[in-house]
PAZAPA-4460 file (N, C-alpha, C; in steps of 0.05 Angstrom, whole numbers, plus 32768, in hexadecimal, padded with zeros to 4 digits):
% residues 243
    n_x    n_y    n_z   ca_x   ca_y   ca_z    c_x    c_y    c_z   seq   type   mol
   7CFF   7F6D   8008   7D0F   7F66   8020   7D2C   7F6A   801A     1      M     A
   7D3A   7F77   802C   7D57   7F7C   8029   7D67   7F68   8039     2      K     A
   7D7D   7F60   802E   7D8F   7F4E   803C   7DA8   7F5D   8045     3      T     A
   7DB3   7F54   805B   7DCB   7F61   8065   7DE3   7F59   8054     4      F     A
   7DF5   7F6C   804F   7E0D   7F66   8040   7E25   7F6E   8050     5      S     A
   7E37   7F5C   8055   7E4F   7F62   8065   7E67   7F62   8052     6      F     A
   7E73   7F79   804F   7E8A   7F7C   803E   7EA2   7F88   804D     7      R     A
   7EB9   7F7C   8049   7ED1   7F86   8056   7ED7   7FA2   804B     8      A     A
   7EDF   7FB4   805D   7EE6   7FCF   8055   7F00   7FCE   8045     9      K     A
   7F01   7FDD   802F   7F18   7FDD   801E   7F2B   7FF5   8025    10      K     A
   7F44   7FF0   8023   7F58   8005   8026   7F6A   8005   800D    11      G     A
   7F73   801D   8006   7F85   8020   7FEF   7FA1   8016   7FF6    12      N     A
   7FAE   8007   7FE4   7FC8   7FFB   7FE9   7FDE   800E   7FDF    13      V     A
   7FF1   8013   7FF1   8009   8023   7FEA   8021   8010   7FEC    14      V     A
   802E   800B   7FD6   8044   7FF7   7FD5   805E   8005   7FD0    15      W     A
   8071   8004   7FE3   808A   8013   7FE1   80A1   7FFF   7FE2    16      I     A
   80B1   8000   7FCD   80CA   7FF1   7FCC   80E1   8004   7FC8    17      E     A
   80FA   7FFA   7FC8   8111   800B   7FC8   8113   801C   7FAE    18      A     A
   8106   8013   7F99   8108   8021   7F80   80EE   8023   7F70    19      N     A
   80D8   801E   7F7D   80BE   8022   7F70   80A8   8027   7F84    20      R     A
   8093   8034   7F7A   807B   803A   7F8A   8063   8031   7F79    21      L     A
   8052   8021   7F86   8039   8018   7F78   8021   8021   7F89    22      V     A
   8011   8033   7F7D   7FFA   803E   7F8B   7FE3   803F   7F77    23      V     A
   7FCC   8035   7F7F   7FB5   8036   7F6E   7FB8   8027   7F54    24      G     A
   7FC9   8012   7F54   7FCE   8003   7F3C   7FE2   800F   7F29    25      G     A
   7FED   8027   7F30   8000   8035   7F1F   801C   8031   7F2B    26      R     A
   802F   802A   7F1A   804B   8024   7F22   805C   803C   7F1B    27      V     A
   806B   8046   7F2E   807E   805C   7F29   809A   8053   7F31    28      K     A
   80AC   8052   7F1F   80C8   804C   7F25   80D5   8064   7F32    29      T     A
   80E4   805F   7F47   80F1   8075   7F55   810F   8071   7F56    30      T     A
   811E   8086   7F59   813B   8084   7F5D   8140   8083   7F7B    31      E     A
   8143   806B   7F84   8145   8067   7FA1   8129   8068   7FAE    32      G     A
   8129   806C   7FC8   8110   806D   7FD7   80FF   8085   7FCE    33      L     A
   80E5   8080   7FCD   80D2   8095   7FC5   80D5   80AE   7FD6    34      V     A
   80D4   80C5   7FCA   80D6   80DF   7FD9   80BA   80E6   7FE4    35      S     A
   80BA   80F8   7FF7   80A1   8100   8004   808E   810D   7FEF    36      E     A
   8099   811D   7FDD   8089   812A   7FC9   807D   8115   7FB5    37      S     A
   808C   8101   7FAE   8082   80EC   7F9C   806C   80DD   7FAA    38      Q     A
   8070   80D7   7FC4   805D   80C8   7FD3   8043   80D8   7FD6    39      L     A
   8046   80F2   7FDC   802E   8103   7FDF   801E   8104   7FC5    40      A     A
   802B   8107   7FAF   801E   8108   7F95   800E   80EE   7F90    41      Q     A
   801B   80D7   7F97   800E   80BE   7F92   7FF6   80BA   7FA5    42      A     A
   7FF8   80C3   7FBE   7FE2   80C1   7FD1   7FCB   80D2   7FC9    43      L     A
   7FD0   80EA   7FBE   7FBB   80FC   7FB6   7FAB   80F1   7F9E    44      L     A
   7FB7   80DE   7F8F   7FA8   80D2   7F79   7F95   80BD   7F82    45      A     A
   7F97   80B5   7F9B   7F85   80A0   7FA6   7F6B   80AD   7FB1    46      L     A
   7F55   809F   7FB1   7F3E   80A9   7FBF   7F43   80AB   7FDD    47      P     A
   7F37   80BE   7FEB   7F3B   80C1   8008   7F33   80A7   8016    48      P     A
   7F40   80A1   802C   7F3A   808A   803C   7F52   807C   8046    49      G     A
   7F4F   8067   8055   7F65   8059   8062   7F77   804B   804D    50      P     A
   7F91   8048   8054   7FA4   803C   8042   7FB3   8025   8050    51      T     A
   7FBB   8011   8040   7FCB   7FFB   804A   7FE5   7FFC   803C    52      K     A
   7FFB   7FFD   804B   8016   8001   803F   8025   7FE7   8041    53      W     A
   8030   7FDF   802A   8042   7FC7   8029   805E   7FD2   8022    54      V     A
   8071   7FCC   8034   808B   7FD9   8032   80A1   7FC4   802A    55      L     A
   80B4   7FCD   801B   80CC   7FBD   8015   80D6   7FB0   802F    56      D     A
   80DD   7F97   802E   80E6   7F89   8046   80FC   7F98   8055    57      D     A
   810D   7FA6   8047   8124   7FB2   8053   811D   7FCE   805E    58      L     A
   8105   7FD8   8058   80FC   7FF0   8065   80F2   7FEA   8081    59      L     A
   80E9   7FD1   8085   80DF   7FC9   809F   80EA   7FAE   80A6    60      A     A
   8104   7FAD   80AD   8111   7F93   80B2   8103   7F83   80C9    61      P     A
   8103   7F69   80C6   80F4   7F58   80D8   8106   7F43   80E5    62      S     A
   80FD   7F3A   80FC   810C   7F25   810A   80F9   7F15   811B    63      V     A
   80FD   7EFB   811D   80ED   7EEA   8130   80FE   7EE7   8149    64      I     A
   80F2   7EEF   815F   8100   7EED   8179   80F3   7ED8   818A    65      V     A
   8103   7EC4   8192   80F7   7EAD   81A0   80FC   7EAD   81BE    66      K     A
   810A   7EC2   81C9   8110   7EC1   81E5   80FE   7ED5   81F5    67      D     A
   80E8   7EDD   81EA   80D5   7EEE   81F9   80C1   7EDC   8207    68      I     A
   80C4   7EDA   8221   80B2   7EC9   8230   8096   7ED4   8231    69      A     A
   8094   7EEE   8236   807A   7EFB   8237   807E   7F19   8232    70      E     A
   806F   7F24   821F   8070   7F40   821A   8060   7F50   822F    71      A     A
   8069   7F67   8236   805B   7F77   824A   803E   7F7D   8242    72      P     A
   802D   7F80   8255   8011   7F88   824F   8010   7FA6   824E    73      R     A
   7FFD   7FB0   823F   7FFA   7FCD   823D   8009   7FD7   8224    74      G     A
   7FFB   7FE9   8215   8006   7FF2   81FB   8021   7FFF   81FD    75      G     A
   8025   8013   820F   803E   8021   8210   8055   8010   821A    76      E     A
   8050   7FFF   822E   8065   7FEE   8239   806D   7FD9   8224    77      A     A
   805A   7FCE   8215   8060   7FBB   8200   8070   7FC7   81EA    78      R     A
   8067   7FDF   81E1   8075   7FEE   81CC   8092   7FF3   81D3    79      E     A
   8096   7FFD   81EC   80B1   8003   81F5   80C2   7FE9   81F6    80      A     A
   80B6   7FD3   81FF   80C5   7FBA   8201   80CD   7FB0   81E5    81      F     A
   80BA   7FB2   81D2   80C1   7FA9   81B7   80D7   7FBA   81AA    82      F     A
   80D6   7FD4   81AF   80EB   7FE5   81A5   8106   7FDE   81B1    83      K     A
   8107   7FD8   81CA   8120   7FD1   81D8   812A   7FB6   81CD    84      W     A
   8118   7FA2   81CB   8120   7F88   81C2   8129   7F88   81A5    85      K     A
   811B   7F97   8194   8122   7F99   8178   813E   7FA6   8175    86      Y     A
   8143   7FBB   8184   815D   7FC8   8183   8173   7FB6   818C    87      G     A
   816E   7FA6   81A0   8181   7F93   81AB   8188   7F7D   8197    88      Q     A
   8174   7F72   818A   8178   7F5B   8178   8183   7F65   815D    89      V     A
   8179   7F7B   8153   8180   7F84   8138   8199   7F97   8138    90      M     A
   81A0   7FA0   814F   81B7   7FB2   8152   81B4   7FCB   8140    91      A     A
   819C   7FD6   8140   8197   7FEE   812F   819E   8007   813F    92      V     A
   81A4   801C   8130   81A9   8036   813C   8191   8048   8139    93      E     A
   818D   805A   814B   8176   806C   8149   815D   805F   8155    94      G     A
   8146   806E   8153   812D   8065   815E   811C   8059   8149    95      T     A
   8110   8042   814F   80FF   8033   813C   80E3   8031   8146    96      Y     A
   80D0   8030   8134   80B4   8028   8139   80B3   800A   8135    97      S     A
   80A9   7FFB   8149   80AA   7FDE   8147   808F   7FD2   814C    98      V     A
   8087   7FBF   813A   806F   7FB0   813E   8076   7F94   8146    99      Q     A
   8066   7F89   8158   806A   7F6D   8162   8052   7F5C   815C   100      G     A
   8057   7F44   8153   8042   7F30   814E   8049   7F16   815B   101      L     A
   8037   7F0C   816C   803C   7EF3   817A   803A   7EDB   8167   102      S     A
   804E   7EC9   8168   804E   7EB1   8158   8049   7E99   816A   103      L     A
   803D   7E9D   8181   8038   7E87   8193   8052   7E7C   819F   104      G     A
   8055   7E62   819E   806D   7E55   81A9   8085   7E5A   8198   105      D     A
   8082   7E67   8181   8099   7E6D   816F   80A6   7E88   8176   106      Q     A
   809A   7E97   8189   80A6   7EB0   8191   8096   7EC8   8186   107      G     A
   80A4   7EDE   8180   8098   7EF6   8176   80A5   7EFF   815C   108      W     A
   8095   7F09   814A   809F   7F16   8132   80A0   7F34   8137   109      L     A
   80B8   7F40   8135   80BB   7F5D   8138   80C3   7F69   811D   110      L     A
   80B6   7F7E   8115   80BC   7F8D   80FD   80BE   7FAA   8104   111      A     A
   80D4   7FB7   80FC   80D8   7FD3   8103   80E1   7FE4   80EC   112      G     A
   80DD   7FFE   80EE   80E6   8011   80DB   80EE   802B   80E9   113      M     A
   8100   803B   80DE   8108   8053   80EB   80F0   8064   80F3   114      P     A
   80F0   806E   810B   80D9   807C   8116   80D3   8096   8106   115      L     A
   80E8   80A4   80FD   80E4   80BD   80EF   80D6   80B7   80D4   116      D     A
   80DE   80A2   80C6   80D1   809B   80AD   80B4   8092   80B2   117      M     A
   80B1   8081   80C5   8096   8077   80CC   8083   808F   80D2   118      H     A
   808C   80A1   80E4   807A   80B7   80EC   8075   80CA   80D5   119      D     A
   808A   80CF   80C4   8087   80E1   80AD   8072   80D7   809A   120      A     A
   8073   80BD   8094   805F   80B1   8082   8043   80B0   808E   121      W     A
   8041   80AA   80A7   8027   80AA   80B5   801B   80C6   80B4   122      I     A
   802B   80DA   80BA   8021   80F6   80BB   8019   80FF   809F   123      D     A
   8029   80F9   808B   8023   8101   806F   8008   80F5   8066   124      L     A
   8005   80DB   806B   7FED   80CE   8063   7FD4   80D9   8071   125      A     A
   7FD7   80DF   808B   7FC1   80EB   809A   7FBA   8106   8090   126      A     A
   7FCE   8117   808A   7FC9   8132   8080   7FBA   8132   8065   127      R     A
   7FBF   811E   8055   7FB3   811C   803A   7F99   810D   803A   128      L     A
   7F90   8104   8051   7F76   80F6   8053   7F78   80D9   804A   129      G     A
   7F90   80CE   804A   7F94   80B1   8043   7FA2   80A4   805B   130      R     A
   7F95   80A3   8072   7FA3   8099   808B   7FAC   807D   8088   131      P     A
   7FC3   8077   8095   7FCE   805C   8094   7FC0   8049   80A7   132      V     A
   7FB4   8034   809D   7FA7   8020   80AD   7FBB   800B   80B7   133      H     A
   7FCE   8004   80A5   7FE1   7FEF   80AB   7FFA   7FF2   809A   134      L     A
   8011   7FED   80A6   802A   7FEB   8097   8036   7FCF   809D   135      M     A
   803D   7FC0   8087   8049   7FA6   808B   8060   7FA3   8076   136      I     A
   8074   7F93   807D   8089   7F8C   8069   807D   7F7B   8053   137      P     A
   808A   7F7E   803B   8080   7F6F   8024   807F   7F51   8029   138      R     A
   8094   7F45   8036   8095   7F29   803A   807E   7F1F   804B   139      W     A
   8074   7F30   805E   805D   7F28   806F   8044   7F27   805D   140      V     A
   8041   7F3B   804C   802A   7F3C   8039   802B   7F23   8028   141      W     A
   8042   7F1C   801D   8044   7F04   800C   803E   7EEA   801C   142      L     A
   8049   7EE9   8034   8044   7ED1   8045   8026   7ECE   804B   143      Y     A
   8019   7EE4   8052   7FFD   7EE3   8059   7FEC   7EDB   8040   144      N     A
   7FF5   7EE4   8029   7FE5   7EDE   8011   7FEA   7EC2   8006   145      M     A
   8002   7EB8   8007   8009   7EA0   7FF8   8013   7E89   8009   146      A     A
   801B   7E8E   8022   8029   7E79   8031   801C   7E72   804B   147      A     A
   800C   7E83   8057   8003   7E7F   8072   7FF1   7E67   8075   148      S     A
   7FE3   7E5E   805F   7FD1   7E47   8061   7FDE   7E2E   8056   149      T     A
   7FF8   7E2F   804F   8005   7E17   8045   8007   7E01   805A   150      R     A
   8004   7DE9   8052   8004   7DD2   8065   801E   7DC4   8068   151      E     A
   8032   7DCC   8058   804D   7DBF   805B   8061   7DD5   8061   152      V     A
   8078   7DCE   806D   808D   7DE2   8072   8096   7DEE   8058   153      P     A
   809D   7E08   8059   80A4   7E15   8040   80B7   7E2D   8045   154      G     A
   80BE   7E39   802E   80D0   7E50   802E   80C6   7E64   801A   155      M     A
   80C7   7E7D   8022   80BE   7E94   8011   80D6   7EA6   800C   156      L     A
   80DB   7EAC   7FF2   80EE   7EC0   7FEA   80DF   7ED9   7FE2   157      L     A
   80E4   7EEF   7FF0   80D8   7F09   7FEA   80EF   7F1B   7FE0   158      S     A
   80F1   7F1F   7FC6   8108   7F2C   7FBA   8100   7F46   7FAB   159      L     A
   8112   7F59   7FAC   810E   7F73   7F9E   8126   7F77   7F8A   160      C     A
   8120   7F7B   7F71   8135   7F7F   7F5D   8141   7F9B   7F61   161      R     A
   815B   7F9C   7F61   8169   7FB6   7F65   8173   7FC0   7F4A   162      T     A
   817D   7FD9   7F4A   8186   7FE5   7F31   819D   7FD5   7F25   163      E     A
   81AD   7FC7   7F35   81C3   7FB7   7F2B   81BB   7F9E   7F1E   164      S     A
   81A1   7F97   7F20   8197   7F7E   7F15   8196   7F67   7F29   165      G     A
   81A2   7F6B   7F40   81A0   7F57   7F55   8187   7F59   7F65   166      G     A
   8186   7F4B   7F7C   816E   7F4B   7F8C   8176   7F4E   7FAA   167      F     A
   8168   7F5F   7FB8   8169   7F5F   7FD5   814F   7F53   7FDF   168      S     A
   814E   7F4D   7FF9   8135   7F43   8003   8138   7F2F   8019   169      G     A
   8124   7F1D   801B   8121   7F0C   8033   811C   7EEF   802D   170      S     A
   8122   7EDE   8040   811A   7EC2   8041   8109   7EBF   805A   171      I     A
   80F1   7EB5   8057   80E0   7EAE   806E   80D9   7E90   806C   172      A     A
   80DA   7E82   8082   80D3   7E65   8082   80BE   7E5F   8097   173      T     A
   80B0   7E49   8093   809B   7E42   80A5   8099   7E24   80A8   174      W     A
   8090   7E1B   80BF   8088   7DFF   80C3   806A   7E00   80C9   175      G     A
   8063   7DFE   80E3   8047   7E03   80EA   8040   7E20   80E9   176      R     A
   8054   7E31   80EE   8051   7E4E   80EC   806D   7E59   80E4   177      T     A
   806F   7E73   80E2   8089   7E7F   80DB   809F   7E76   80ED   178      L     A
   80B6   7E6F   80E2   80CB   7E65   80F3   80E5   7E75   80F0   179      S     A
   80E9   7E82   80D9   8103   7E8F   80D4   80FF   7EA6   80C0   180      L     A
   810D   7EBC   80C5   810E   7ED2   80B2   812B   7EDB   80AF   181      V     A
   8136   7EDB   8097   8150   7EE5   8092   814F   7EFA   807B   182      R     A
   815E   7F10   807E   815C   7F26   806B   8178   7F30   8063   183      Q     A
   817A   7F38   8049   8193   7F42   803E   818F   7F5D   8030   184      W     A
   819B   7F72   803B   8198   7F8C   802D   81AA   7F8F   8015   185      P     A
   81BF   7F7F   8014   81D2   7F81   7FFD   81C7   7F6F   7FE6   186      D     A
   81C6   7F7B   7FCE   81BB   7F6D   7FB7   81CE   7F57   7FAE   187      A     A
   81C3   7F41   7FA3   81D3   7F2B   7F99   81C4   7F1F   7F81   188      A     A
   81D3   7F11   7F70   81C6   7F04   7F59   81B9   7EEA   7F63   189      N     A
   81AB   7EDD   7F51   819C   7EC5   7F58   81AF   7EAE   7F62   190      I     A
   81C6   7EAC   7F55   81D9   7E97   7F5D   81E2   7E9B   7F7A   191      S     A
   81E8   7EB3   7F81   81F0   7EB9   7F9D   81D9   7EB3   7FB0   192      T     A
   81C1   7EBA   7FA9   81AA   7EB3   7FBA   81A8   7E95   7FBD   193      W     A
   81AC   7E86   7FA8   81A9   7E69   7FA9   81BE   7E5D   7FBB   194      M     A
   81D8   7E64   7FB8   81ED   7E56   7FC5   81F7   7E62   7FDF   195      Y     A
   81F4   7E7D   7FE2   81FE   7E8A   7FFA   81E9   7E91   800E   196      D     A
   81CF   7E90   8005   81BA   7E98   8017   81A5   7E82   801C   197      R     A
   819C   7E76   8006   8188   7E61   800A   8194   7E47   8015   198      I     A
   81AB   7E3E   800A   81B7   7E25   8013   81BE   7E26   8030   199      E     A
   81CC   7E3B   803B   81D1   7E3C   8057   81B8   7E3D   8068   200      P     A
   81A3   7E4A   805E   818A   7E4A   806D   817E   7E2E   806E   201      T     A
   8180   7E1F   8057   8176   7E04   8057   8185   7DF2   806B   202      M     A
   81A0   7DF6   806C   81B0   7DE6   807E   81A8   7DEC   809B   203      A     A
   81A3   7E05   80A1   819A   7E0C   80BC   817F   7DFF   80C3   204      F     A
   816D   7E00   80B0   8152   7DF4   80B4   8154   7DD6   80B7   205      L     A
   8165   7DC9   80A8   8168   7DAC   80AB   8172   7DA5   80C7   206      Q     A
   8184   7DB5   80D2   818E   7DAF   80ED   8177   7DB3   8101   207      R     A
   8165   7DC6   80FB   814F   7DCC   810D   8137   7DB8   8108   208      A     A
   8139   7DA7   80F4   8125   7D93   80EF   810C   7D9E   80E0   209      G     A
   810F   7DB5   80D3   80F9   7DC0   80C3   8103   7DC4   80A6   210      V     A
   80FD   7DB1   8095   8108   7DB2   8079   80F1   7DBC   8067   211      V     A
   80F5   7DD2   8059   80E0   7DDB   8046   80DA   7DC7   8030   212      P     A
   80C0   7DC3   802B   80B8   7DB2   8015   80B2   7DC1   7FFC   213      A     A
   80B1   7DDC   7FFE   80AB   7DEC   7FE6   80B7   7E08   7FEB   214      E     A
   80BB   7E17   7FD5   80C5   7E32   7FD7   80B5   7E44   7FC4   215      M     A
   80AB   7E5A   7FCF   809D   7E6E   7FC0   80B0   7E85   7FBB   216      L     A
   80B1   7E8E   7FA2   80C4   7EA3   7F9A   80B5   7EBB   7F8F   217      V     A
   80B9   7ED2   7F9A   80AC   7EEB   7F90   80C1   7EFF   7F8A   218      W     A
   80BF   7F0B   7F72   80D2   7F20   7F6A   80DE   7F1A   7F4E   219      G     A
   80EE   7F05   7F4B   80FA   7EFE   7F31   80E5   7EF3   7F1E   220      P     A
   80EA   7EF5   7F04   80D8   7EE9   7EF0   80DA   7ECB   7EEF   221      D     A
   80F2   7EC0   7EF6   80F5   7EA3   7EF6   810A   7E9C   7F0B   222      N     A
   810C   7E82   7F10   811F   7E78   7F25   8129   7E5D   7F1D   223      W     A
   8143   7E57   7F21   814D   7E3D   7F19   8144   7E27   7F2D   224      P     A
   8144   7E0F   7F23   813E   7DF8   7F34   8153   7DF4   7F49   225      N     A
   814B   7DEB   7F61   815D   7DE6   7F76   8154   7DCE   7F86   226      G     A
   815E   7DCC   7F9F   8157   7DB5   7FAF   813A   7DB4   7FB8   227      A     A
   812D   7DCC   7FB8   8111   7DCE   7FC1   8100   7DD5   7FA9   228      V     A
   80EA   7DC7   7FA4   80D8   7DCF   7F8F   80CE   7DEC   7F93   229      P     A
   80CE   7DFC   7F7E   80C7   7E18   7F81   80B1   7E20   7F6F   230      H     A
   80A5   7E37   7F76   8090   7E43   7F65   8095   7E61   7F65   231      K     A
   8098   7E6D   7F4D   809A   7E8A   7F4B   807E   7E95   7F48   232      V     A
   8077   7EA6   7F5A   805C   7EB2   7F58   805E   7ED0   7F57   233      F     A
   804D   7EDC   7F46   804E   7EF9   7F42   8032   7F04   7F45   234      Q     A
   8028   7F06   7F5D   800D   7F10   7F60   800C   7F2E   7F59   235      P     A
   7FF5   7F36   7F4E   7FF2   7F53   7F48   7FF0   7F63   7F62   236      T     A
   7FFF   7F78   7F63   7FFD   7F8A   7F7B   7FE1   7F97   7F7A   237      I     A
   7FD1   7F92   7F8E   7FB5   7F9D   7F8D   7FB4   7FBB   7F92   238      P     A
   7FA0   7FC7   7F87   7F9B   7FE4   7F8C   7F8D   7FE8   7FA6   239      S     A
   7F7D   7FD3   7FAF   7F6F   7FD4   7FC8   7F6F   7FB9   7FD5   240      Q     A
   7F6D   7FB9   7FF0   7F6B   7FA1   7FFF   7F58   7FA5   8017   241      E     A
   7F4D   7F8F   8021   7F3D   7F91   8039   7F4E   7F99   8051   242      A     A
   7F43   7FA9   8062   7F51   7FB2   807A   7F3F   7FAC   8093   243      I     A
***
C-alpha cells in the first residue's frame, strides 16, 4: 500500500549583496554589484528550475506606508498605484518595479528596485532556464525566518559589511506586526549605528509606545551590549528553499 507524500517544491536560492554573490552554497566575492556575466555563470552552475532571489536591502529599498486607505483592485491598476506611491514617498528617479504587501491596519509594505535591473535579471534567469519565482530584500527574508513569530516587540538589524569595514543596511521593528523600516545606504561603524541610528529609532518608538524587548543582529560577528538585549545570529545561507 502506498501513502501520499506532500513535499514543498524546492527552488534554488540566489543571494545578491553589494559585494558578494552566494549561489548553490558557493560564495563569490565581487567588486561592487555582480556583473551580468558573473551572474549568468553562477546561474548555469545550478540545476534547471525555479529560483528564489534574496537581494541586498539597498538593491530593493523598502518603506511602510500607512496612509493607503485602500489599494485599487485589478493587477495593472494596483501595480501602477504602487509605483506612483513608492515614487512619491521615496523620491526616487526613474522607473521602478514595486511590490506591495498588506500589513493590515499597519498599512502597506512597499519594496522597489529599478525596472531596468529587475527586468534584465528576470530575462537572464528565464533564458537560462532558472526562472525567478520570487525576489525579496534580505531584511524581509531574515524577518520571516527569525522574527515573524516572536511574541514580544523587537528590532532587527540587517547589515552588510562594506569594503571600508563599515556596515550599510536596515533597521526593522515590530509590535504585533511590522511597524517601522529605516535604511542607510552610507556605511558606518558599529559605534555610529549604536548612537546615531539605533538610539534615535528607539526614541521614536518610545514616543509611539512600542519599545523593543529584544534585538536580532545579522551581519557582524559580534555586537556590543546596549539598552536592548541582543542576539547575533548567523544563519547559513541555504542553497535551496521551499517556494
